[in-house]
C-alpha positions in Angstrom: 37.4 56.4 84.7 34.1 57.0 82.6 33.0 53.6 81.1 31.7 55.0 77.7 30.4 51.7 76.6 28.2 51.5 79.5 27.2 55.0 79.3 23.3 55.2 80.0 21.2 55.4 76.8 24.2 54.6 74.3 22.4 51.5 73.0 19.1 53.4 72.6 20.8 56.1 70.7 22.7 54.2 68.3 19.7 51.8 67.8 17.4 54.8 67.1 19.9 56.2 64.6 20.2 52.7 62.9 16.3 52.2 62.5 16.0 55.6 61.4 18.2 55.0 58.6 16.6 51.8 57.6 13.1 53.3 57.7 14.2 56.5 55.6 15.9 54.1 53.1 12.6 52.1 52.9 10.6 55.0 52.4 12.5 55.8 49.5 11.8 52.5 48.0 9.3 52.8 45.2 6.2 50.5 46.3 5.4 47.3 44.2 3.1 48.1 41.3 2.1 44.3 41.0 0.6 41.4 42.9 3.6 39.2 44.0 3.3 35.4 44.0 4.7 35.3 47.2 1.5 37.3 48.6 -1.0 35.5 46.6 -1.7 32.7 49.1 -2.6 35.2 52.0 -5.8 34.5 53.6 -7.8 37.8 52.8 -8.4 38.8 49.3 -9.5 42.6 50.5 -6.0 43.0 52.2 -4.2 41.8 48.9 -6.3 44.4 47.1 -5.4 47.0 49.3 -1.7 45.9 49.1 -1.9 45.9 45.3 -3.8 49.2 45.2 -0.9 50.9 47.4 -3.4 51.7 50.1 -1.8 53.7 53.1 -1.7 51.4 56.0 -3.2 52.4 59.4 -1.3 54.7 61.5 1.9 52.8 63.0 1.5 49.9 60.8 4.4 50.7 58.6 7.5 48.4 59.0 9.6 49.4 61.9 13.4 49.5 62.1 13.4 46.4 64.0 11.3 44.6 61.2 13.6 45.8 58.3 16.5 44.5 60.3 14.7 41.0 60.6 14.0 41.0 56.9 17.7 41.9 56.0 19.0 39.2 58.1 16.7 36.7 56.5 18.2 37.8 53.0 21.7 37.1 54.4 20.9 33.7 55.6 19.5 32.7 52.3 22.8 33.8 50.8 24.5 31.4 53.4 22.0 28.5 52.3 23.0 28.8 48.7 26.7 28.8 49.6 26.0 25.7 52.0 23.9 23.7 49.2 26.6 24.4 46.6 29.4 23.4 48.9 27.1 20.1 49.0 27.6 19.8 45.3 24.1 20.9 44.3 24.2 22.8 41.1 22.1 25.7 42.6 21.5 28.3 40.1 20.2 31.7 41.3 20.8 34.2 38.5 20.5 34.1 34.4 23.4 34.9 32.5 22.4 38.5 32.4 22.4 38.7 36.2 18.8 38.8 36.5 16.6 36.6 38.9 14.6 33.9 37.3 10.9 34.7 37.4 7.9 35.3 35.7 5.4 38.0 34.7 1.8 37.7 33.6 -1.3 39.6 33.0 0.5 42.5 31.8 3.1 42.5 34.3 0.6 43.0 37.1 1.3 39.5 38.6 5.0 38.6 39.0 7.3 36.2 41.0 11.1 35.9 41.6 12.3 32.7 42.6 15.1 31.7 45.1 16.8 29.4 42.9 16.8 26.3 40.4 18.7 23.0 41.2 20.0 22.1 37.9 21.7 19.0 38.9 22.4 17.2 42.3 24.4 14.1 43.5 22.8 11.1 42.6 22.9 9.9 46.3 20.3 12.6 47.1 17.8 11.1 45.1 16.7 14.5 43.8 15.0 15.0 40.4 16.1 18.0 38.6 15.4 20.6 37.4 13.7 21.4 40.6 12.5 24.8 42.0 14.1 25.8 45.1 12.6 28.0 47.8 14.1 29.0 51.0 12.5 30.8 54.1 13.7 31.7 57.4 11.9 31.2 60.6 12.3 31.6 64.3 12.1 28.2 66.3 8.4 28.0 67.2 7.6 28.4 63.4 10.4 26.1 62.1 9.4 23.4 64.4 5.9 23.5 63.3 7.0 23.3 59.6 9.3 20.5 60.4 6.3 18.5 62.0 3.6 19.4 59.6 5.1 20.2 56.5 5.2 23.5 54.6 1.8 22.8 52.8 0.0 22.4 56.3 2.1 24.7 58.3 2.5 27.5 56.0 -0.2 27.5 53.0 1.1 31.0 51.8 4.5 29.3 50.8 2.9 26.4 49.5 0.7 28.5 47.1 4.0 30.5 46.1 5.8 27.5 45.3 2.8 25.9 43.3 2.7 29.2 41.4 6.3 29.2 40.6 6.3 25.7 39.4 3.5 26.4 37.1 4.7 29.7 35.5 8.5 28.7 35.3 7.6 25.6 33.0 7.8 27.6 29.8 11.2 29.0 30.8 12.7 25.6 32.6 10.9 22.5 30.8 10.6 19.9 33.7 10.3 22.2 36.7 6.6 21.5 37.4 7.0 17.5 36.8 9.7 17.2 39.7 9.1 18.5 43.2 10.2 21.5 44.5 13.0 21.5 47.1 12.0 23.7 50.1 14.5 24.8 52.6 13.5 26.4 55.9 16.2 27.8 58.3 15.9 28.1 62.2 16.9 31.6 62.7 17.6 30.8 66.6 19.6 27.5 66.2 20.7 27.6 62.3 19.1 24.1 61.8 18.0 23.3 58.5 15.0 21.6 57.1 14.5 20.4 53.5 11.3 18.9 52.1 10.2 17.8 48.6 6.9 19.6 47.6 5.2 17.8 44.5 3.5 20.1 42.1 -0.3 21.0 43.2 -1.7 22.1 39.8 -5.1 22.6 41.3 -3.5 25.2 44.0 -1.4 26.9 41.1 -4.7 27.4 39.2 -6.7 28.6 42.2 -4.1 31.2 43.0 -4.0 32.4 39.5 -7.7 32.9 39.4 -7.4 34.7 42.6 -4.9 36.8 40.9 -7.1 37.7 38.2 -10.1 38.1 40.4 -8.4 41.0 42.5 -7.1 42.8 39.5 -10.6 42.9 37.9 -12.2 44.0 41.1 -9.7 46.6 41.7 -9.8 47.9 38.2 -13.8 48.2 38.4 -13.4 49.8 41.7 -15.2 47.1 43.8 -14.4 45.8 47.0 -13.7 42.1 47.4 -15.2 40.5 50.8 -12.9 40.5 53.9 -12.2 37.3 55.5 -13.6 38.0 59.0 -16.9 38.6 60.1 -15.9 41.1 62.7 -12.7 42.9 63.4 -11.6 40.7 66.5 -11.0 37.9 63.7 -7.4 36.7 64.0 -6.4 38.1 60.5 -8.0 41.3 61.1 -6.4 42.0 64.3 -3.0 41.7 62.7 -3.9 43.4 59.3 -2.3 46.7 58.6 -5.5 48.0 56.9 -7.8 47.0 59.9 -9.0 50.6 60.4 -9.2 51.3 56.6 -11.3 48.1 56.2 -13.7 48.1 58.7 -14.7 51.8 58.1 -15.8 50.6 54.5 -18.8 48.3 53.5 -18.5 44.5 54.0 
């Protein structure tokens, strides 16, 4: 009898169809027309400038179906983390009364951020000060272990910058959120282990990232290129940048 489940090539054909559908869906999604707070901590200001301006990525650098599947799994795991923390009696609020996300918008809407949640109250036994920003990330085992060992500020400075900006700009909407440490949750995608840590507000970091956003906007408006981070295209950040060819064909 023919075993259809093991027919040669069936997995590849189904996966190709799934990925093609995801990539088509992604292609229909309008690109961001603003600088996201989740990106402002990226090492290279020129890369952020390309991203903000909607510059075309190098050939083959658009998100693959596999990458899109990884992103989707991360979103689902975040929803699970919300359910788990609520089950642990944390009053975790993720939506406003109108159903929209909590977030901020400055510079005429050209710098924005959307927070994962706000812990309004927590059991006294946990010793948490509220209201507190809640930020959640999913990671593979290697990155998760590094974050646990070093802390998010050292291991993942992009996330630390995001947290600082959220704490700064959400203060007007949620008084006290910058006075209390943020709660950062990291989920190990390989083992389902959870890491939580408190992140005190870093006002200097928030100001530097805010200034960086303004610098990128002004340079882009003026048609000026900001310096690239690497001295040559073999620099680590440059080798993995989706605008490497574009960048290194332009002046330093």
